[in-house]
C-alpha angles and dihedrals in degrees: 000000000000116000127172110217093199143346091276090060090050091051092046092052091049091050095051107046119174118237129230120267102267091190093057091047090050091049090051090049091051090050090051089051093061097043117112099257138085112277111266094007093129091054116198091002087074091051091049091051091054091045092052093044092053096049095040089047094227133110093230110044119212140199101205100120114041124163126200109198117191118195121196130197142156129233133217090213088069087082088070093070097252094138134058090224133056121251091250088076091073092066091042090055092048088056088049091052091050092049094048098246104119133090092252091058091059094040094048090051091049093055094040096247126151110231124225120185118198118186112197114207094306093176089060111057120203119260118280102266090212090065108022144000115295093231144008117247090257093050092049093048091048091052092047090052092048087058094043089056090064091064110082133178109253097037113130094204137001122213109193117195139168147211123195129135109236093012094127087072097060088039090058090047091053091051094048091048093048101041107017130231134119120303090244090062092060106038123088138174094274108178090010109285118176125239093280091050090050090053090050089053093052091047091049092051091048092050092048093050092048090052101042109018098094091050099052096102097157143003095274094052092046091053091045095051104034106020137069137235096266091044092051088048090054089052091049092050093051094048094045090048089054091052088054093041092240112152116236132212107207117211125209138315098314094045092050093043089058088062095048097087090047092049091051089058095039119006090195090075089091095054091097093043134091122197107233098202149338106263122219087232112112111249098033095099090050090047095050089050090052090050091045091234125142114211119235095213139027108200101140090246121159105162101111117202089116086283096138091048090053091050092050091048090063 
């Protein structure tokens, strides 16, 4: 199991990312060449097969062991009215996941994925990013390691997902910090806020950037100041998966936003990732372009939970 002993270990891992197995990818390409079909006739499916072969280090990629890992956390910024739902809904949804009643339960079953649900200190929301850092260094490292634990050698594919009322606000802040642009370019309606709620979100992101922006020297510090526990866990899961050469299917806006600070420090972090879909959440198209990822699906989904990743994995 991957575990980062401190922030320096996290930074070192991000700086030295392993590459895919070019030999396995080449062998898979040669096998494709002799199959009874016109070259390229399966379009992106052929590219996906080569991608999976290279990261799984086998000529014939497989999808026998898939894990959907859902991380849940609460946010202090929720008190600013940036979500249409109260923070209590996070815990309610975690209970729903564990009792098999959520969309991700059905979708994970449909794609043959085992489902892990990790609740991260729900009774203790992160700090309000408009007034203080979201997490202490210890809290951030703990959340990163909780995510890293979900990545396991031998997995064929990892589907990271999240649940956290108000988490599209810190996600927008992470994107703006990593890639620039006005807060209004990154915020969306999330759980369905009205126009006033959308304005509050943009204001919250602007306040957070003004307070923390100059101090976000690296990916860890950016996650610590502007993120959330479940967002840091997503980042930890993606980095640990890379260290183990496990391919990752990123979900929607929040899942991709968790990777943004890492990509700012090392753009190659997304080389083992596929983007499941183009979310209906404003900002996701801009974010995917910044990450140089092309979505597999466009279904106007914006649920989170890793739901889009599970659909794409089918």
